[in-house]
N, C-alpha and C positions, 0 to 999 in steps of 0.2 A: 168510711171504711168499706172495703170489699171483702166478702166472705163467700167462699165457694167450697163445695166438697164433691168427692168423686161419685156420689150417688146422683148428683145433679148434672155434672158436666165432665167432659174429658180433658186431657192435658192440652190439646190444641186450642180448644175454646177458652181454657184458663189462661193460656198465653195471650190470646187476643183480648180477653177482658183486662189482663194486666197492662197491656199496651194502652188501651183506652183509659184506664184509671190513671196511669202516669201522665198521659197527655192532658187529661182534664184537671188533675189535682196536684201534680208535681212537675211543673214546667222546668224546674231547676235540675232534674235528674236526666240522665241519658236513658230514654225509655227502652232502647234496644239492649242496653246492659242489664236493666232490671228484668226484662223478658228472658234474657239468657240465664240469669241467676235463678229466676223462678222455674225455668225449664229444667235446670240442673237439680234444684231441690225436689221438684216433682218427680223427675226421673229417678233420683235416689230413693225416694219413698216408694215408688212403684217397683223398682228393681230389687231393693234390699230389705223391704219390710212386707208385712202381710196386712190385709184388711184395707179399709178405706183411708183416704187422705183428706185433709182439710187445709185449704189455702186461705190466708188472709193478707190483705194489704191495708196499712193504716198510715196516714200522713197527718202529723200534728207537730207543732212547735219545732219546725225546721228539720224533722226527721221523717224518713219513710222506712217503715218496717214491713218486710215481706216474710211471712212465716208459713211453714208447712208442718202440720201436725200429723203424726202417724201413730200406729198402735204397737210399735216395737220399742223396747227399752234399750236396745243396742245403740250405743253412741257411735256416730259416723267416724270412721277412721280413714285418714288419708292413705291412699295406695299409690305406688309408683306407676305412673302412666308412661306409655311408650309405644312404639310401632308394633311391638310383639305382645302387648298386653291388651286385654279387653277392658277398657275403661281406665279409671284411676285419675282422670283429669278434673272431675266435677268440683270437688271441694277446693282445689287450687284456683279454678276459675272464679268461684264464688268469693274466695278470700281476696283475689286481686281486684274484683270489680266493686265489691261492697266496702263500706267503711268499717264494718264489724260483722262478725259471724258468731253466733252463740247457739248452744244446745240447752234447752230447758226441759228437764225430766218431769214427767207427770206420773201419777199412779198407773195409768193405762197407756203409757207410751212416752212420747217426747215431742217437742216442737223445735225444729231447726229454723233459726231466723237470721236473715241478713238485714243489715241496717245501713241506710245511706244518710249522712248528715249534710245538711245544706251548708255550703260555704260561700262566702261572698267572693264573687269573681272580681279581679282587678278591672278597673275602668279601662275601656279601650282608648288608646290614643289615636287621634286622627292622623292619617298620613296624607300627604299632598296627592291630589288627583291631577294627573297630567293627561291632556287630550291633544294629540297631534302637535306636540311641542309647545302648547300653550297651557297656561294654568288657569284655573277658574278664579274668579274674583276672591281675594282674601286668602289665597293659597300660594305657596312658594313653588318656584320652578325646581326641576331636578338639579340644576346647577347650584341653586341656593342651598338645597338640602345637602348635596355633596360637600359644599364648602363648610357647612356647619359640622359635618361629621369629621372632616379632615381638620 
């Protein structure tokens, strides 16, 4: 588990720590997507709330949970984003990239958390490798592959 708070670290260092955590503990997630979600959650906490924030990342049982706790009781509300608006894209980005998004109220604030669920990827099927018109041993030629398709 990774736990950071704004009295120890800034948002930029928190993003870097998130990237390192994902690479070390969650090879099945796209670390860039997780960093983007964490950046959005931290940005929302900094922009829309007061006081310190706390970030945690926890990976167990095929799930990665990234949560940001702040000291506001206000529930995040989606806003319309667009070229003429200042913001409004963050929650939509988080919803698209994470498997789930939830808000957990606390007596002194809330935690907004994004969850990624590990899914089994389909096995890759091997494709014939052709080099200069010849096939490698045990592989089919392009012509044989075209004949199978047709």
